[in-house]
N, C-alpha and C positions, 0 to 999 in steps of 0.2 A: 504494500500500500504506500502510495506517495505521500510524503509528509508535506503539509501545507504550512508555509511560513508567513506570518503577519508581522507588520511593524507599524508603529505610530509615525505618521507623517503629518505635520501641521495639525496635530491634535485629533487626527482621524485614524482609525484602524484600517490599514490597507494591506493588500497582498504584496509580498515582496516581489521584486522584479523578476525573480527566477520562476515564479509560478504563473502558468497561463490559465486564465479562467476558461470555463467551458461546460460546467455541470448543469447550469440552469441560467436562463435568460429572462430578465424582467422586460415586460412589454407594457405599453400604454395603449388604450383604446380611445379613438376619437369620440367626442360627444358634441352636441350642438349648444352646450350651455357653459362649460368651463372656459373662462377667458384664457387667451393664449399666455398672458403674463403669469397667471396662476400655474399653468402647466410648466412653463419654463422655470419658475422659482421652485416648484415642487421637485422637479428633476434635479436641479442644482443642489437643493438642500439635502437630498438623500444620496447623491452620488458625488463623484469627483469631477463630473463633467463641467466644462466652462459654459458661459452664457451662450456663446455661438454654437457649441455642440448641442446644448439643450434645445436651442432654437431649431436646429436642423432636425432633431428627433421629433419635436412638436410638429414641424411642417410635414414630415413624413407621415405622421399619424393623421394630420388634418387632411392630407390629400389621398392617403391610401387606406385610411380606416384604422390603422394600428402602426406601431413602431417598436422595434427592438431598442431597448435603452442601454442595457449593459449585461454582460455575462459574468457569472460568479461560479466558483468551484463547487458550491453545494446548493441544493434546493432551499435549505434553511436560510442561508445568507441571502439568496435572491428573494425569498418571501419576506424577510425583514426589510429589505430595501423597498420592495413593492408596497408593503404596508406603510413605510415611512413616507413614500411619495403620496399615497392616498390621504394619510392623516395630515400632511402639510397642506395639501389642497383643501381639505375639508375645513381646516382651521384658519385659512388665509382670509383675512377680512380687509386687506388693502384695496381690493377691487370690488367692494360691495356696491359701489355706485353703478356697476353694470347690471345689477339685479333688476333695477327698474325697467330696463329695456328688454330683459329676458323673461320677466314675470317669474323668475326662479326664486323661491323663498328658503330652501334648505341649504345644506352645505354643498360646495361645488362637487359635482358627481364624477370627478376624474376616476376612471377605472383602470386598474392595473391587473396584470396576470403574470404567472410564471410558467415558462415553457421548460420542461425538464428535457435537456438535450444530452444527458449523460448516459 
């Protein structure tokens, strides 16, 4: 069994450079309610992706219905990241002014999933 090495980089627990992820991939699904800014911020908050990378992932989901966000060595790690993306979106109140035009009253419904590719 391959040993997986983690290290703290800028306060985040990350895989060491010697480990290549691939066990499970986090994906987001497009919806017609969640503002693009919320999606981008949620991706950035839960991953190490930059704003431009998160924007590209959001555009892929918007135009294609879904987007692969990032792969991880285990399903558990991918599920944690997927949950963190959803929770960040649900709790994001910075863009509540968009709710009036969408008639959406609840938390932003950004949906994630995990694809087991191992």
